[in-house]
C-alpha positions as a Markdown table, in Angstrom:
| # | Residue | x | y | z |
|---|---|---|---|---|
| 1 | Unk | 238.5 | -27.3 | 57.3 |
| 2 | Unk | 237.6 | -27.7 | 60.9 |
| 3 | Unk | 237.7 | -30.8 | 63.1 |
| 4 | Unk | 235.5 | -30.4 | 66.2 |
| 5 | Unk | 236.4 | -32.4 | 69.3 |
| 6 | Unk | 233.6 | -32.4 | 71.9 |
| 7 | Unk | 234.0 | -33.4 | 75.5 |
| 8 | Unk | 236.9 | -35.7 | 74.6 |
| 9 | Unk | 234.3 | -38.2 | 73.4 |
| 10 | Unk | 233.8 | -37.4 | 69.7 |
| 11 | Unk | 235.3 | -35.8 | 66.7 |
| 12 | Unk | 233.4 | -34.5 | 63.7 |
| 13 | Unk | 234.1 | -32.3 | 60.7 |
| 14 | Unk | 232.5 | -29.6 | 58.8 |
| 15 | Unk | 233.6 | -31.2 | 55.5 |
| 16 | Unk | 232.8 | -34.9 | 55.9 |
| 17 | Unk | 230.4 | -37.2 | 57.6 |
| 18 | Unk | 233.4 | -39.3 | 58.9 |
| 19 | Unk | 233.8 | -39.1 | 62.7 |
| 20 | Unk | 235.7 | -40.6 | 65.6 |
| 21 | Unk | 234.4 | -41.6 | 68.9 |
| 22 | Unk | 236.0 | -42.7 | 72.2 |
| 23 | Unk | 235.2 | -46.3 | 73.2 |
| 24 | Unk | 235.7 | -48.4 | 76.3 |
| 25 | Unk | 237.4 | -51.3 | 74.6 |
| 26 | Unk | 240.7 | -52.8 | 75.7 |
| 27 | Unk | 242.4 | -49.4 | 76.4 |
| 28 | Unk | 241.1 | -46.9 | 78.8 |
| 29 | Unk | 241.3 | -44.2 | 76.2 |
| 30 | Unk | 240.7 | -45.9 | 72.9 |
| 31 | Unk | 239.1 | -44.3 | 69.9 |
| 32 | Unk | 237.5 | -45.6 | 66.7 |
| 33 | Unk | 237.3 | -43.7 | 63.5 |
| 34 | Unk | 234.3 | -44.4 | 61.2 |
| 35 | Unk | 236.4 | -45.1 | 58.1 |
| 36 | Unk | 238.8 | -47.4 | 60.1 |
| 37 | Unk | 236.3 | -49.3 | 62.3 |
| 38 | Unk | 238.6 | -52.3 | 62.9 |
| 39 | Unk | 241.4 | -50.2 | 64.5 |
| 40 | Unk | 241.7 | -49.0 | 68.0 |
| 41 | Unk | 243.4 | -45.6 | 68.0 |
| 42 | Unk | 244.9 | -43.1 | 70.4 |
| 43 | Unk | 243.3 | -39.7 | 70.5 |
| 44 | Unk | 246.2 | -38.3 | 68.5 |
| 45 | Unk | 245.7 | -41.0 | 65.9 |
| 46 | Unk | 242.0 | -40.4 | 65.7 |
| 47 | Unk | 242.6 | -36.7 | 65.1 |
| 48 | Unk | 245.1 | -37.6 | 62.4 |
| 49 | Unk | 242.6 | -40.0 | 60.8 |
| 50 | Unk | 240.2 | -37.1 | 60.4 |
| 51 | Unk | 242.7 | -35.1 | 58.3 |
| 52 | Unk | 242.6 | -37.4 | 55.2 |
| 53 | Unk | 238.9 | -37.7 | 55.5 |
| 54 | Unk | 238.5 | -33.9 | 55.3 |
| 55 | Unk | 241.0 | -33.6 | 52.4 |
| 56 | Unk | 239.4 | -36.4 | 50.4 |
| 57 | Unk | 235.9 | -34.9 | 51.0 |
| 58 | Unk | 237.1 | -31.6 | 49.5 |
| 59 | Unk | 239.3 | -33.0 | 46.7 |
| 60 | Unk | 239.9 | -36.8 | 46.3 |
| 61 | Unk | 243.2 | -36.1 | 44.4 |
| 62 | Unk | 244.7 | -33.0 | 45.9 |
| 63 | Unk | 247.4 | -31.4 | 43.7 |
| 64 | Unk | 248.7 | -29.0 | 46.3 |
| 65 | Unk | 251.9 | -30.3 | 47.9 |
| 66 | Unk | 250.8 | -29.0 | 51.3 |
| 67 | Unk | 247.6 | -31.1 | 51.2 |
| 68 | Unk | 249.5 | -34.2 | 49.9 |
| 69 | Unk | 252.1 | -33.8 | 52.7 |
| 70 | Unk | 249.3 | -33.5 | 55.4 |
| 71 | Unk | 247.7 | -36.7 | 54.0 |
| 72 | Unk | 251.0 | -38.6 | 54.0 |
| 73 | Unk | 251.8 | -37.5 | 57.5 |
| 74 | Unk | 248.4 | -38.2 | 58.9 |
| 75 | Unk | 248.2 | -41.7 | 57.3 |
| 76 | Unk | 251.6 | -42.4 | 58.6 |
| 77 | Unk | 250.6 | -41.5 | 62.1 |
| 78 | Unk | 247.6 | -43.8 | 61.8 |
| 79 | Unk | 249.9 | -46.5 | 60.5 |
| 80 | Unk | 248.6 | -47.0 | 57.0 |
| 81 | Unk | 249.9 | -46.0 | 53.5 |
| 82 | Unk | 248.3 | -42.9 | 52.1 |
| 83 | Unk | 247.1 | -44.9 | 49.1 |
| 84 | Unk | 245.1 | -47.2 | 51.4 |
| 85 | Unk | 243.6 | -44.2 | 53.2 |
| 86 | Unk | 242.5 | -42.7 | 49.9 |
| 87 | Unk | 241.1 | -46.0 | 48.7 |
| 88 | Unk | 239.1 | -46.6 | 51.9 |
| 89 | Unk | 237.7 | -43.1 | 52.0 |
| 90 | Unk | 236.8 | -43.2 | 48.3 |
| 91 | Unk | 235.1 | -46.5 | 48.7 |
| 92 | Unk | 233.0 | -45.2 | 51.6 |
| 93 | Unk | 232.2 | -42.1 | 49.7 |
| 94 | Unk | 230.8 | -44.1 | 46.7 |
| 95 | Unk | 228.8 | -46.4 | 48.9 |
């Protein structure tokens, strides 16, 4: 899994079509993640939001404790429960 951050303006992944982009909206350094379009995020939160997107793209229900821990931690950094993150990502995936 690799998250690519380019020129401090965008983040993409080699595992998922989800992405994050920097926007000029309210904050000087706000970010929006494709699967959380209604939230303004910091750069660290945007990077964290890319983690569950990559994990769910590879395995929607990871059994490895390390992957589960990464998802819980990343969702917590974004400020949502891990169950909500999985639900939103799975809904986008099936659309």
